[in-house]
N, C-alpha and C positions, 0 to 999 in steps of 0.2 A: 806573796807568791813564792813557792819553793822552786827555785830554778835548777837545783842540782839534779833531780830526777828527770825533769822534762828535757833538759839540755842534752842528756846522754842519748835520748832517743832521736829527736829531730833537731839538731843544733841550729839550723838556719830558719826553719819554718815555724815550728810549734812555739818556740820561745818568744817570738815576736807577735804571734797572733793571740787574741783573747780567746777564752774558753769557748764562747758561743760559736765563733767562726770555726774552731777546730771540730766541734760536734757537727756543725752543718756540713763541713767538708767530708767528714766520715760518712754521714748519712747519704750525701750526694754520691759518693763513690760507691757505696753499697747498692744504692738503687740503680746506678748506672750498670753495675755488674749484673744485677738481677735482670734488668731490661735486655742486656746483651745476651744473656743465657736464654731468655724467652724468645728473643728474635732468632737466635741460631737454631733453637728447637723448632720454631715455626718454619724457618727456611728449609731445614732438613725434612720436615714433613711434606712441605710443598715439592721439594725435589724428588723425594721417594714416590709421592703420589703421582707426580707428573711424568717422570721418566719410566718408572717401573710398574706403574698401575697397581701398586699394592694398596690394600685397604688401609686407610688412615683413620685411626680412632678419633 
């Protein structure tokens, strides 16, 4: 394990976690952000369609 590069980025987290956990965490974070953006977009469409009666695509 080359600890020099990894310790400079995330000293307390990445150095102690195995690689698989790090990859899973990254994927989970990305999918959470994507879900959040989709939810915000859906919420915005609902608000615009409900309050302003605009045509929603």
